[in-house]
C-alpha positions in Angstrom: -19.7 15.9 -1.7 -21.6 15.7 1.7 -19.2 15.0 4.7 -20.6 14.0 8.2 -19.3 16.4 10.8 -17.2 13.6 12.9 -15.3 13.4 9.7 -14.7 17.3 9.2 -11.0 16.4 9.6 -11.2 15.0 6.2 -11.9 18.6 4.7 -9.4 21.5 3.9 -10.7 24.8 2.8 -8.8 27.2 0.7 -11.0 30.7 0.6 -9.6 31.9 -2.7 -8.9 35.5 -3.7 -12.2 37.3 -2.9 -11.6 38.8 0.7 -15.6 38.5 1.5 -15.5 34.6 1.1 -16.9 32.8 4.1 -16.9 29.3 4.9 -20.6 29.0 4.1 -20.0 30.4 0.3 -20.3 27.6 -2.2 -17.0 26.6 -3.5 -15.5 24.0 -6.0 -14.7 20.6 -4.3 -11.9 18.3 -4.9 -12.2 14.6 -3.5 -9.4 12.4 -3.1 -10.1 8.8 -2.8 -7.1 7.1 -1.3 -5.7 4.1 0.3 -3.0 4.3 2.8 -1.2 1.1 1.5 -1.5 2.0 -2.2 2.0 3.5 -3.6 -0.1 5.4 -6.2 -2.2 7.0 -3.7 1.0 7.9 -1.6 2.7 9.7 -4.6 -0.5 11.8 -5.5 -1.0 12.7 -1.8 2.6 13.5 -1.2 2.7 16.1 -4.2 -0.7 17.6 -3.2 0.2 17.9 0.6 4.0 18.8 0.4 3.7 21.3 -3.0 0.3 22.0 -4.4 -1.8 22.8 -1.2 0.9 24.9 0.6 1.0 27.1 -2.6 -2.5 27.8 -2.3 -2.0 29.5 0.8 0.2 32.0 -0.6 -1.2 32.0 -4.1 -4.9 31.6 -3.9 -7.1 30.4 -6.7 -10.0 32.8 -7.9 -12.6 30.9 -6.1 -13.1 28.7 -2.9 -11.7 25.3 -2.8 -12.7 22.5 -0.6 -10.5 19.4 -0.7 -11.7 16.3 0.9 -9.5 13.0 1.7 -11.8 10.1 1.2 -10.7 7.2 3.1 -10.7 4.4 0.4 -10.1 1.1 2.0 -8.7 -1.5 -0.6 -9.3 -4.9 0.8 -6.8 -6.8 -1.2 -4.1 -5.1 0.8 -4.9 -6.9 4.2 -3.2 -4.0 6.2 -5.1 -1.2 4.5 -8.0 -1.7 7.0 -5.7 -1.3 10.0 -4.0 1.9 8.7 -7.5 3.6 8.0 -8.6 2.6 11.5 -5.6 4.4 12.8 -6.4 7.5 10.9 -9.9 7.3 12.2 -8.9 7.1 15.8 -6.7 10.1 15.3 -9.6 12.1 13.9 -11.7 10.9 17.1 -9.0 11.9 19.6 -8.3 15.3 18.0 -11.9 16.4 17.6 -11.7 15.8 13.7 -8.6 18.3 13.5 -7.6 18.6 9.8 -4.2 19.7 10.6 -3.8 16.6 12.9 -5.6 14.1 10.4 -3.4 15.3 7.3 -0.2 15.2 9.4 -0.9 11.6 10.3 -1.9 10.7 6.9 1.3 12.1 5.5 3.0 10.1 8.2 1.3 6.9 7.0 2.0 7.5 3.4 5.7 8.1 4.2 5.8 4.6 6.0 3.5 2.8 4.0 6.1 -0.1 3.3 6.1 -1.1 6.7 2.4 -2.2 6.3 2.7 -4.0 2.8 2.1 -7.6 3.0 5.6 -9.2 3.6 6.1 -6.9 6.8 2.7 -7.7 8.3 2.0 -11.3 7.4 3.9 -12.7 10.5 2.3 -10.2 12.8 -0.8 -10.5 14.9 -3.5 -7.7 14.3 -2.9 -6.0 17.8 0.7 -5.9 17.4 0.2 -3.8 14.1 -2.1 -1.6 15.9 0.7 -1.1 18.4 2.9 0.2 15.8 0.3 2.3 14.2 -0.4 3.8 17.7 3.3 4.7 18.2 3.5 6.4 14.6 0.5 8.5 15.6 1.9 9.4 18.9 5.3 10.2 17.3 4.1 12.4 14.6 4.7 16.0 14.7 1.3 18.1 14.8 -0.8 15.2 15.8 -0.9 15.5 19.4 -2.1 11.9 20.8 -0.7 9.4 23.1 0.2 6.0 22.0 -2.1 4.5 24.6 -5.3 6.5 23.7 -4.8 5.4 20.0 -4.3 1.9 20.8 -7.2 1.9 23.2 -9.5 2.7 20.3 -7.9 0.2 18.1 -7.4 -3.1 20.2 -9.5 -5.9 19.5 -10.4 -8.2 22.6 -9.4 -11.8 22.6 -12.3 -12.7 24.4 -15.9 -13.0 23.3 -18.6 -10.1 23.9 -21.0 -10.3 26.9 -23.5 -11.7 24.4 -21.1 -14.3 23.2 -20.4 -12.3 19.9 -16.8 -13.2 18.5 -17.0 -10.6 15.6 -16.7 -7.8 18.4 -14.5 -5.4 16.2 -12.9 -2.3 17.9 -14.0 1.2 19.0 -13.8 2.7 15.4 -15.5 -0.1 13.5 -18.7 2.1 13.3 -16.7 4.8 11.7 -15.1 2.4 9.1 -18.5 1.2 8.0 -19.7 4.9 7.5 -16.5 5.6 5.2 -16.6 2.2 3.1 -20.7 3.2 2.7 -19.8 6.7 1.2 -17.4 5.3 -1.1 -19.9 2.6 -2.2 -22.7 4.6 -2.4 -21.3 7.4 -4.5 -22.8 7.0 -8.0 -21.2 4.2 -9.8 -19.0 3.4 -6.6 -15.5 4.0 -6.5 -13.0 1.2 -7.2 -9.4 2.3 -8.0 -7.2 4.3 -5.9 -6.5 7.0 -6.4 -9.7 8.2 -7.9 -9.8 12.1 -8.1 -13.6 13.7 -8.2 -13.9 17.4 -9.1 -17.2 19.0 -8.3 -19.0 15.6 -8.3 -17.5 14.3 -11.5 -14.7 11.8 -11.7 -11.5 13.3 -13.5 -9.8 10.2 -15.0 -7.4 12.3 -16.6 -5.9 13.2 -13.1 -2.6 11.1 -12.4 -0.4 10.4 -9.6 2.7 11.1 -11.8 1.6 14.6 -12.2 4.2 17.2 -10.5 3.1 20.2 -8.6 3.1 22.4 -11.7 0.8 20.0 -13.6 -1.6 20.1 -10.6 -1.5 23.8 -10.2 -2.2 24.3 -14.0 -5.0 21.9 -13.9 -6.9 23.3 -10.9 -6.6 27.1 -12.2 -8.2 25.8 -15.3 -11.3 24.5 -13.3 -11.5 26.8 -10.1 -13.1 30.1 -11.5 
């Protein structure tokens, strides 16, 4: 359940009913392992982001709840890496703002078909990055420029100073960290979406759940 400070934007905190609750108070934690190019991840995220989580602001749970978006890159979707890199670029440019990260995540899920295999197979990598940078710049509540996002994503077409050919981009290091977090979690996480509650995988949680089902499930666990 640990989260490096540079990824603080992955976490949303809902304080619960107790007015004395502070951010340092231990809370329940809901972790969501999601891939931007997975249709089931999109369905789960959209239900939570647009229905369940807003309701927690007006109808708090009995105890504090932390919600963590775990970026879970699925390599059999070739554009998965690129979309997650774009989200990491937004995190960096917004000082890990949760509101900006979640707004851009919602935009990525809404536009995910644009990054399915058929829609990227004839496009070079930097061209896809250009599209992602434009999406970030045009998403309300994110507050970044297309140029700044693309600068973090673009891969050079010349060798590095030491002759290196696998030079990556400016968020490659962050990608390695989020991938490692998923791999090193007890047993590792394979499928997306995967829901983890208080450190335990919740296999019963499904992308098909509506807001009412999610609300009832959370109320039965957050005490």
